PyMOL Python script that loads the backbone (N, CA, C, O; Angstrom):
from pymol import cmd

cmd.read_pdbstr("""\
ATOM      1  N   MET A   1      65.916 170.000-106.423  1.00  0.00           N
ATOM      2  CA  MET A   1      64.588 170.516-105.358  1.00  0.00           C
ATOM      3  C   MET A   1      64.803 171.555-104.911  1.00  0.00           C
ATOM      4  O   MET A   1      65.904 171.971-104.549  1.00  0.00           O
ATOM      5  N   GLY A   2      63.610 172.209-104.871  1.00  0.00           N
ATOM      6  CA  GLY A   2      63.759 173.565-104.062  1.00  0.00           C
ATOM      7  C   GLY A   2      62.962 173.459-103.155  1.00  0.00           C
ATOM      8  O   GLY A   2      62.097 172.588-103.060  1.00  0.00           O
ATOM      9  N   ASN A   3      63.289 174.781-102.023  1.00  0.00           N
ATOM     10  CA  ASN A   3      62.549 174.638-100.557  1.00  0.00           C
ATOM     11  C   ASN A   3      60.842 175.039-101.091  1.00  0.00           C
ATOM     12  O   ASN A   3      60.243 175.549-102.038  1.00  0.00           O
ATOM     13  N   THR A   4      60.579 174.364 -99.662  1.00  0.00           N
ATOM     14  CA  THR A   4      58.958 174.720 -99.381  1.00  0.00           C
ATOM     15  C   THR A   4      58.946 175.393 -98.718  1.00  0.00           C
ATOM     16  O   THR A   4      59.652 175.364 -97.710  1.00  0.00           O
ATOM     17  N   ILE A   5      57.879 176.571 -99.094  1.00  0.00           N
ATOM     18  CA  ILE A   5      57.175 177.773 -98.086  1.00  0.00           C
ATOM     19  C   ILE A   5      56.082 177.067 -97.192  1.00  0.00           C
ATOM     20  O   ILE A   5      55.673 175.979 -97.597  1.00  0.00           O
ATOM     21  N   TYR A   6      55.740 177.403 -96.414  1.00  0.00           N
ATOM     22  CA  TYR A   6      54.708 177.363 -95.710  1.00  0.00           C
ATOM     23  C   TYR A   6      54.091 178.502 -95.072  1.00  0.00           C
ATOM     24  O   TYR A   6      54.745 179.424 -94.586  1.00  0.00           O
ATOM     25  N   LYS A   7      52.806 178.436 -95.075  1.00  0.00           N
ATOM     26  CA  LYS A   7      52.057 179.489 -95.288  1.00  0.00           C
ATOM     27  C   LYS A   7      51.196 179.937 -93.982  1.00  0.00           C
ATOM     28  O   LYS A   7      51.007 181.127 -93.729  1.00  0.00           O
ATOM     29  N   ASN A   8      50.880 179.275 -93.478  1.00  0.00           N
ATOM     30  CA  ASN A   8      49.793 178.547 -92.208  1.00  0.00           C
ATOM     31  C   ASN A   8      50.223 177.671 -91.376  1.00  0.00           C
ATOM     32  O   ASN A   8      50.913 176.709 -91.714  1.00  0.00           O
ATOM     33  N   ALA A   9      49.776 177.973 -89.945  1.00  0.00           N
ATOM     34  CA  ALA A   9      50.369 176.819 -89.185  1.00  0.00           C
ATOM     35  C   ALA A   9      49.706 174.994 -89.370  1.00  0.00           C
ATOM     36  O   ALA A   9      50.340 174.030 -88.940  1.00  0.00           O
ATOM     37  N   ASN A  10      48.428 174.886 -90.044  1.00  0.00           N
ATOM     38  CA  ASN A  10      48.232 174.020 -90.370  1.00  0.00           C
ATOM     39  C   ASN A  10      49.245 173.183 -91.256  1.00  0.00           C
ATOM     40  O   ASN A  10      49.509 171.984 -91.164  1.00  0.00           O
ATOM     41  N   ASP A  11      49.633 173.917 -91.945  1.00  0.00           N
ATOM     42  CA  ASP A  11      50.652 173.402 -93.037  1.00  0.00           C
ATOM     43  C   ASP A  11      51.723 172.929 -92.095  1.00  0.00           C
ATOM     44  O   ASP A  11      52.035 171.742 -92.011  1.00  0.00           O
ATOM     45  N   ILE A  12      52.296 173.918 -91.364  1.00  0.00           N
ATOM     46  CA  ILE A  12      53.328 173.703 -90.750  1.00  0.00           C
ATOM     47  C   ILE A  12      53.093 172.353 -89.960  1.00  0.00           C
ATOM     48  O   ILE A  12      53.781 171.343 -90.109  1.00  0.00           O
ATOM     49  N   ARG A  13      52.196 172.462 -89.238  1.00  0.00           N
ATOM     50  CA  ARG A  13      51.927 171.333 -87.991  1.00  0.00           C
ATOM     51  C   ARG A  13      51.993 170.480 -89.324  1.00  0.00           C
ATOM     52  O   ARG A  13      53.011 170.899 -89.874  1.00  0.00           O
ATOM     53  N   LYS A  14      51.456 169.535 -90.099  1.00  0.00           N
ATOM     54  CA  LYS A  14      51.084 168.581 -90.800  1.00  0.00           C
ATOM     55  C   LYS A  14      52.630 168.137 -91.731  1.00  0.00           C
ATOM     56  O   LYS A  14      53.015 167.047 -92.154  1.00  0.00           O
ATOM     57  N   ALA A  15      53.054 169.086 -91.777  1.00  0.00           N
ATOM     58  CA  ALA A  15      55.047 168.659 -92.260  1.00  0.00           C
ATOM     59  C   ALA A  15      55.727 168.498 -91.441  1.00  0.00           C
ATOM     60  O   ALA A  15      56.711 167.825 -91.748  1.00  0.00           O
ATOM     61  N   VAL A  16      55.653 168.972 -89.991  1.00  0.00           N
ATOM     62  CA  VAL A  16      56.453 168.352 -88.946  1.00  0.00           C
ATOM     63  C   VAL A  16      55.372 166.750 -88.533  1.00  0.00           C
ATOM     64  O   VAL A  16      56.036 165.918 -87.913  1.00  0.00           O
ATOM     65  N   ASP A  17      54.296 166.437 -88.738  1.00  0.00           N
ATOM     66  CA  ASP A  17      54.177 165.737 -88.370  1.00  0.00           C
ATOM     67  C   ASP A  17      54.310 164.043 -89.372  1.00  0.00           C
ATOM     68  O   ASP A  17      53.975 162.874 -89.180  1.00  0.00           O
ATOM     69  N   ASN A  18      55.102 164.959 -90.624  1.00  0.00           N
ATOM     70  CA  ASN A  18      55.331 164.004 -91.577  1.00  0.00           C
ATOM     71  C   ASN A  18      56.559 163.926 -91.971  1.00  0.00           C
ATOM     72  O   ASN A  18      57.025 163.654 -93.077  1.00  0.00           O
ATOM     73  N   GLY A  19      57.251 164.291 -90.579  1.00  0.00           N
ATOM     74  CA  GLY A  19      58.545 164.237 -90.670  1.00  0.00           C
ATOM     75  C   GLY A  19      59.725 165.175 -91.451  1.00  0.00           C
ATOM     76  O   GLY A  19      60.926 164.956 -91.608  1.00  0.00           O
ATOM     77  N   LYS A  20      58.859 166.329 -91.880  1.00  0.00           N
ATOM     78  CA  LYS A  20      59.744 167.419 -92.504  1.00  0.00           C
ATOM     79  C   LYS A  20      60.595 168.016 -91.405  1.00  0.00           C
ATOM     80  O   LYS A  20      60.185 167.781 -90.269  1.00  0.00           O
ATOM     81  N   VAL A  21      61.816 168.820 -91.523  1.00  0.00           N
ATOM     82  CA  VAL A  21      62.418 169.684 -91.206  1.00  0.00           C
ATOM     83  C   VAL A  21      62.127 170.891 -91.643  1.00  0.00           C
ATOM     84  O   VAL A  21      62.483 171.164 -92.789  1.00  0.00           O
ATOM     85  N   VAL A  22      61.350 171.997 -90.776  1.00  0.00           N
ATOM     86  CA  VAL A  22      60.528 173.085 -90.752  1.00  0.00           C
ATOM     87  C   VAL A  22      61.448 174.197 -90.161  1.00  0.00           C
ATOM     88  O   VAL A  22      61.521 174.214 -88.932  1.00  0.00           O
ATOM     89  N   TYR A  23      62.355 175.383 -91.046  1.00  0.00           N
ATOM     90  CA  TYR A  23      62.952 175.826 -90.322  1.00  0.00           C
ATOM     91  C   TYR A  23      61.862 177.356 -90.438  1.00  0.00           C
ATOM     92  O   TYR A  23      60.954 177.598 -91.233  1.00  0.00           O
ATOM     93  N   CYS A  24      62.510 178.315 -89.106  1.00  0.00           N
ATOM     94  CA  CYS A  24      61.766 179.464 -89.218  1.00  0.00           C
ATOM     95  C   CYS A  24      62.633 180.863 -89.350  1.00  0.00           C
ATOM     96  O   CYS A  24      63.523 181.258 -88.595  1.00  0.00           O
ATOM     97  N   ASP A  25      62.139 181.455 -90.461  1.00  0.00           N
ATOM     98  CA  ASP A  25      63.018 182.680 -90.650  1.00  0.00           C
ATOM     99  C   ASP A  25      64.814 182.234 -91.058  1.00  0.00           C
ATOM    100  O   ASP A  25      65.441 182.744 -91.986  1.00  0.00           O
ATOM    101  N   THR A  26      65.270 181.350 -90.253  1.00  0.00           N
ATOM    102  CA  THR A  26      66.692 181.017 -90.654  1.00  0.00           C
ATOM    103  C   THR A  26      66.748 179.743 -90.024  1.00  0.00           C
ATOM    104  O   THR A  26      66.007 179.226 -89.188  1.00  0.00           O
ATOM    105  N   ASP A  27      67.853 179.312 -90.635  1.00  0.00           N
ATOM    106  CA  ASP A  27      68.029 177.648 -90.241  1.00  0.00           C
ATOM    107  C   ASP A  27      68.465 177.559 -88.760  1.00  0.00           C
ATOM    108  O   ASP A  27      68.613 176.439 -88.272  1.00  0.00           O
ATOM    109  N   ALA A  28      68.687 178.702 -87.986  1.00  0.00           N
ATOM    110  CA  ALA A  28      68.885 178.667 -86.612  1.00  0.00           C
ATOM    111  C   ALA A  28      67.702 178.372 -85.951  1.00  0.00           C
ATOM    112  O   ALA A  28      67.787 178.197 -84.735  1.00  0.00           O
ATOM    113  N   TYR A  29      66.772 178.292 -86.407  1.00  0.00           N
ATOM    114  CA  TYR A  29      65.345 178.158 -85.314  1.00  0.00           C
ATOM    115  C   TYR A  29      64.498 176.867 -86.603  1.00  0.00           C
ATOM    116  O   TYR A  29      64.328 176.790 -87.819  1.00  0.00           O
ATOM    117  N   ILE A  30      64.216 176.148 -85.502  1.00  0.00           N
ATOM    118  CA  ILE A  30      63.358 174.754 -86.330  1.00  0.00           C
ATOM    119  C   ILE A  30      62.183 174.527 -85.570  1.00  0.00           C
ATOM    120  O   ILE A  30      62.084 174.663 -84.350  1.00  0.00           O
ATOM    121  N   VAL A  31      61.402 174.215 -86.269  1.00  0.00           N
ATOM    122  CA  VAL A  31      59.920 173.981 -85.655  1.00  0.00           C
ATOM    123  C   VAL A  31      59.644 172.435 -85.002  1.00  0.00           C
ATOM    124  O   VAL A  31      59.436 171.414 -85.658  1.00  0.00           O
ATOM    125  N   ILE A  32      59.694 172.538 -83.723  1.00  0.00           N
ATOM    126  CA  ILE A  32      59.329 170.480 -83.140  1.00  0.00           C
ATOM    127  C   ILE A  32      57.627 170.421 -82.550  1.00  0.00           C
ATOM    128  O   ILE A  32      56.694 171.154 -82.221  1.00  0.00           O
ATOM    129  N   LYS A  33      57.991 169.090 -82.685  1.00  0.00           N
ATOM    130  CA  LYS A  33      56.762 169.362 -81.811  1.00  0.00           C
ATOM    131  C   LYS A  33      57.354 167.918 -80.490  1.00  0.00           C
ATOM    132  O   LYS A  33      57.805 166.784 -80.648  1.00  0.00           O
ATOM    133  N   ASP A  34      57.025 168.783 -79.245  1.00  0.00           N
ATOM    134  CA  ASP A  34      57.559 168.351 -77.707  1.00  0.00           C
ATOM    135  C   ASP A  34      56.840 166.775 -77.636  1.00  0.00           C
ATOM    136  O   ASP A  34      56.270 166.187 -78.555  1.00  0.00           O
ATOM    137  N   SER A  35      57.022 166.405 -76.523  1.00  0.00           N
ATOM    138  CA  SER A  35      56.413 164.957 -76.047  1.00  0.00           C
ATOM    139  C   SER A  35      55.016 165.064 -75.606  1.00  0.00           C
ATOM    140  O   SER A  35      54.333 164.051 -75.457  1.00  0.00           O
ATOM    141  N   ILE A  36      54.479 166.458 -75.351  1.00  0.00           N
ATOM    142  CA  ILE A  36      53.323 166.481 -74.948  1.00  0.00           C
ATOM    143  C   ILE A  36      52.357 167.228 -76.016  1.00  0.00           C
ATOM    144  O   ILE A  36      51.256 167.721 -75.769  1.00  0.00           O
ATOM    145  N   GLY A  37      52.919 167.200 -77.054  1.00  0.00           N
ATOM    146  CA  GLY A  37      52.121 167.547 -78.735  1.00  0.00           C
ATOM    147  C   GLY A  37      51.677 168.795 -78.924  1.00  0.00           C
ATOM    148  O   GLY A  37      50.720 169.091 -79.639  1.00  0.00           O
ATOM    149  N   GLN A  38      52.709 169.952 -77.967  1.00  0.00           N
ATOM    150  CA  GLN A  38      52.937 171.099 -78.644  1.00  0.00           C
ATOM    151  C   GLN A  38      53.796 171.726 -79.702  1.00  0.00           C
ATOM    152  O   GLN A  38      55.002 171.533 -79.549  1.00  0.00           O
ATOM    153  N   TYR A  39      53.543 172.219 -80.424  1.00  0.00           N
ATOM    154  CA  TYR A  39      54.457 172.801 -81.684  1.00  0.00           C
ATOM    155  C   TYR A  39      55.020 174.320 -81.252  1.00  0.00           C
ATOM    156  O   TYR A  39      54.319 175.319 -81.088  1.00  0.00           O
ATOM    157  N   LEU A  40      56.746 174.209 -81.085  1.00  0.00           N
ATOM    158  CA  LEU A  40      57.330 174.906 -80.446  1.00  0.00           C
ATOM    159  C   LEU A  40      58.228 175.050 -81.519  1.00  0.00           C
ATOM    160  O   LEU A  40      58.410 174.157 -82.347  1.00  0.00           O
ATOM    161  N   ILE A  41      58.861 176.266 -81.538  1.00  0.00           N
ATOM    162  CA  ILE A  41      59.965 177.278 -82.320  1.00  0.00           C
ATOM    163  C   ILE A  41      61.402 176.813 -81.521  1.00  0.00           C
ATOM    164  O   ILE A  41      61.674 177.152 -80.369  1.00  0.00           O
ATOM    165  N   HIS A  42      62.161 176.056 -82.297  1.00  0.00           N
ATOM    166  CA  HIS A  42      63.633 175.907 -80.948  1.00  0.00           C
ATOM    167  C   HIS A  42      64.673 176.667 -81.778  1.00  0.00           C
ATOM    168  O   HIS A  42      64.724 176.494 -82.995  1.00  0.00           O
ATOM    169  N   PHE A  43      65.584 177.586 -81.083  1.00  0.00           N
ATOM    170  CA  PHE A  43      66.752 178.335 -81.202  1.00  0.00           C
ATOM    171  C   PHE A  43      67.668 177.164 -80.764  1.00  0.00           C
ATOM    172  O   PHE A  43      67.714 176.721 -79.617  1.00  0.00           O
ATOM    173  N   ILE A  44      68.347 176.744 -81.756  1.00  0.00           N
ATOM    174  CA  ILE A  44      68.815 175.868 -81.419  1.00  0.00           C
ATOM    175  C   ILE A  44      70.636 176.202 -80.910  1.00  0.00           C
ATOM    176  O   ILE A  44      71.485 175.386 -80.551  1.00  0.00           O
ATOM    177  N   ASP A  45      70.743 177.778 -81.075  1.00  0.00           N
ATOM    178  CA  ASP A  45      72.040 177.691 -80.210  1.00  0.00           C
ATOM    179  C   ASP A  45      72.289 178.466 -78.823  1.00  0.00           C
ATOM    180  O   ASP A  45      73.337 178.830 -78.290  1.00  0.00           O
ATOM    181  N   SER A  46      70.848 178.596 -78.405  1.00  0.00           N
ATOM    182  CA  SER A  46      70.689 178.736 -77.112  1.00  0.00           C
ATOM    183  C   SER A  46      69.618 178.004 -76.338  1.00  0.00           C
ATOM    184  O   SER A  46      69.368 178.168 -75.144  1.00  0.00           O
ATOM    185  N   ASP A  47      68.935 177.059 -77.285  1.00  0.00           N
ATOM    186  CA  ASP A  47      68.376 175.759 -76.701  1.00  0.00           C
ATOM    187  C   ASP A  47      67.298 176.969 -76.186  1.00  0.00           C
ATOM    188  O   ASP A  47      67.145 176.967 -74.964  1.00  0.00           O
ATOM    189  N   TYR A  48      66.412 178.155 -77.037  1.00  0.00           N
ATOM    190  CA  TYR A  48      65.592 178.692 -76.297  1.00  0.00           C
ATOM    191  C   TYR A  48      64.155 178.010 -77.145  1.00  0.00           C
ATOM    192  O   TYR A  48      64.190 177.625 -78.314  1.00  0.00           O
ATOM    193  N   TYR A  49      63.128 177.978 -76.397  1.00  0.00           N
ATOM    194  CA  TYR A  49      61.649 177.434 -76.979  1.00  0.00           C
ATOM    195  C   TYR A  49      60.641 178.732 -76.867  1.00  0.00           C
ATOM    196  O   TYR A  49      60.731 179.529 -75.933  1.00  0.00           O
ATOM    197  N   ILE A  50      59.836 178.833 -77.745  1.00  0.00           N
ATOM    198  CA  ILE A  50      58.699 179.826 -78.039  1.00  0.00           C
ATOM    199  C   ILE A  50      57.704 178.655 -78.904  1.00  0.00           C
ATOM    200  O   ILE A  50      58.045 177.586 -79.411  1.00  0.00           O
ATOM    201  N   GLY A  51      56.647 179.173 -78.860  1.00  0.00           N
ATOM    202  CA  GLY A  51      55.313 178.369 -79.115  1.00  0.00           C
ATOM    203  C   GLY A  51      55.281 179.025 -80.681  1.00  0.00           C
ATOM    204  O   GLY A  51      55.659 180.174 -80.908  1.00  0.00           O
ATOM    205  N   LEU A  52      54.722 178.022 -81.810  1.00  0.00           N
ATOM    206  CA  LEU A  52      54.523 178.042 -82.769  1.00  0.00           C
ATOM    207  C   LEU A  52      53.883 179.405 -83.311  1.00  0.00           C
ATOM    208  O   LEU A  52      54.278 180.168 -84.193  1.00  0.00           O
ATOM    209  N   THR A  53      52.848 179.444 -82.549  1.00  0.00           N
ATOM    210  CA  THR A  53      51.554 180.182 -82.818  1.00  0.00           C
ATOM    211  C   THR A  53      51.478 180.976 -81.274  1.00  0.00           C
ATOM    212  O   THR A  53      51.952 180.649 -80.185  1.00  0.00           O
ATOM    213  N   TRP A  54      50.833 181.915 -81.611  1.00  0.00           N
ATOM    214  CA  TRP A  54      49.804 183.262 -80.320  1.00  0.00           C
ATOM    215  C   TRP A  54      49.059 182.061 -79.593  1.00  0.00           C
ATOM    216  O   TRP A  54      49.106 180.899 -79.995  1.00  0.00           O
ATOM    217  N   MET A  55      48.527 182.391 -78.733  1.00  0.00           N
ATOM    218  CA  MET A  55      47.356 181.586 -77.666  1.00  0.00           C
ATOM    219  C   MET A  55      46.254 181.487 -79.300  1.00  0.00           C
ATOM    220  O   MET A  55      46.173 180.348 -79.760  1.00  0.00           O
ATOM    221  N   ASP A  56      45.758 182.208 -79.804  1.00  0.00           N
ATOM    222  CA  ASP A  56      44.749 181.732 -80.860  1.00  0.00           C
ATOM    223  C   ASP A  56      45.141 180.739 -82.026  1.00  0.00           C
ATOM    224  O   ASP A  56      44.344 180.472 -82.926  1.00  0.00           O
ATOM    225  N   LYS A  57      46.282 180.264 -81.965  1.00  0.00           N
ATOM    226  CA  LYS A  57      46.772 178.940 -82.438  1.00  0.00           C
ATOM    227  C   LYS A  57      46.309 179.035 -83.893  1.00  0.00           C
ATOM    228  O   LYS A  57      45.690 178.153 -84.487  1.00  0.00           O
ATOM    229  N   LYS A  58      46.759 180.439 -84.486  1.00  0.00           N
ATOM    230  CA  LYS A  58      47.088 180.864 -85.551  1.00  0.00           C
ATOM    231  C   LYS A  58      47.925 181.672 -86.187  1.00  0.00           C
ATOM    232  O   LYS A  58      48.357 181.529 -87.331  1.00  0.00           O
ATOM    233  N   THR A  59      48.196 182.708 -85.267  1.00  0.00           N
ATOM    234  CA  THR A  59      48.637 183.846 -85.836  1.00  0.00           C
ATOM    235  C   THR A  59      50.663 183.005 -85.240  1.00  0.00           C
ATOM    236  O   THR A  59      50.985 182.668 -84.101  1.00  0.00           O
ATOM    237  N   LEU A  60      51.343 182.955 -86.235  1.00  0.00           N
ATOM    238  CA  LEU A  60      52.515 182.581 -86.104  1.00  0.00           C
ATOM    239  C   LEU A  60      53.535 183.794 -85.369  1.00  0.00           C
ATOM    240  O   LEU A  60      53.527 185.024 -85.416  1.00  0.00           O
ATOM    241  N   ASN A  61      54.434 182.746 -84.653  1.00  0.00           N
ATOM    242  CA  ASN A  61      55.525 183.413 -83.809  1.00  0.00           C
ATOM    243  C   ASN A  61      56.982 183.547 -84.911  1.00  0.00           C
ATOM    244  O   ASN A  61      58.104 183.233 -84.515  1.00  0.00           O
ATOM    245  N   GLY A  62      56.690 184.097 -86.408  1.00  0.00           N
ATOM    246  CA  GLY A  62      57.790 184.131 -87.167  1.00  0.00           C
ATOM    247  C   GLY A  62      57.269 184.313 -88.410  1.00  0.00           C
ATOM    248  O   GLY A  62      56.152 183.829 -88.591  1.00  0.00           O
ATOM    249  N   THR A  63      57.764 184.859 -89.272  1.00  0.00           N
ATOM    250  CA  THR A  63      57.790 185.556 -90.767  1.00  0.00           C
ATOM    251  C   THR A  63      57.839 184.368 -91.844  1.00  0.00           C
ATOM    252  O   THR A  63      56.783 183.995 -92.354  1.00  0.00           O
ATOM    253  N   LYS A  64      58.385 184.101 -92.000  1.00  0.00           N
ATOM    254  CA  LYS A  64      58.894 182.894 -93.443  1.00  0.00           C
ATOM    255  C   LYS A  64      59.250 181.517 -92.640  1.00  0.00           C
ATOM    256  O   LYS A  64      60.295 181.391 -92.000  1.00  0.00           O
ATOM    257  N   PHE A  65      58.563 180.815 -92.717  1.00  0.00           N
ATOM    258  CA  PHE A  65      58.642 178.790 -92.281  1.00  0.00           C
ATOM    259  C   PHE A  65      59.146 178.241 -93.955  1.00  0.00           C
ATOM    260  O   PHE A  65      58.832 178.751 -95.031  1.00  0.00           O
ATOM    261  N   TYR A  66      59.770 177.381 -93.768  1.00  0.00           N
ATOM    262  CA  TYR A  66      59.957 176.841 -95.199  1.00  0.00           C
ATOM    263  C   TYR A  66      60.959 175.599 -94.570  1.00  0.00           C
ATOM    264  O   TYR A  66      61.580 175.639 -93.508  1.00  0.00           O
ATOM    265  N   SER A  67      60.906 174.244 -95.783  1.00  0.00           N
ATOM    266  CA  SER A  67      61.877 173.231 -95.467  1.00  0.00           C
ATOM    267  C   SER A  67      62.618 173.147 -96.750  1.00  0.00           C
ATOM    268  O   SER A  67      62.374 173.737 -97.803  1.00  0.00           O
ATOM    269  N   LYS A  68      63.654 172.232 -96.447  1.00  0.00           N
ATOM    270  CA  LYS A  68      64.903 172.501 -98.014  1.00  0.00           C
ATOM    271  C   LYS A  68      64.501 171.210 -98.522  1.00  0.00           C
ATOM    272  O   LYS A  68      64.983 170.783 -99.572  1.00  0.00           O
TER     273      LYS A  68
END
""", "prot")
cmd.dss("prot")
cmd.show_as("cartoon", "prot")
cmd.util.cbc("prot")
cmd.orient("prot")
């Protein structure tokens, strides 16, 4: 089974909602949905978070999103 590549924010949100682990650029960054419903990119090593998208809710804060 190969990787699934996600090209837009809506597909990423759906995958996370369906229990998929979605990575951003490398395996060190994962997309999560927090307790108030925000989709965030979490850098595991330093516990840093950034929004999945810019304020327009479309422009992604990463270049390659995938799940294994």
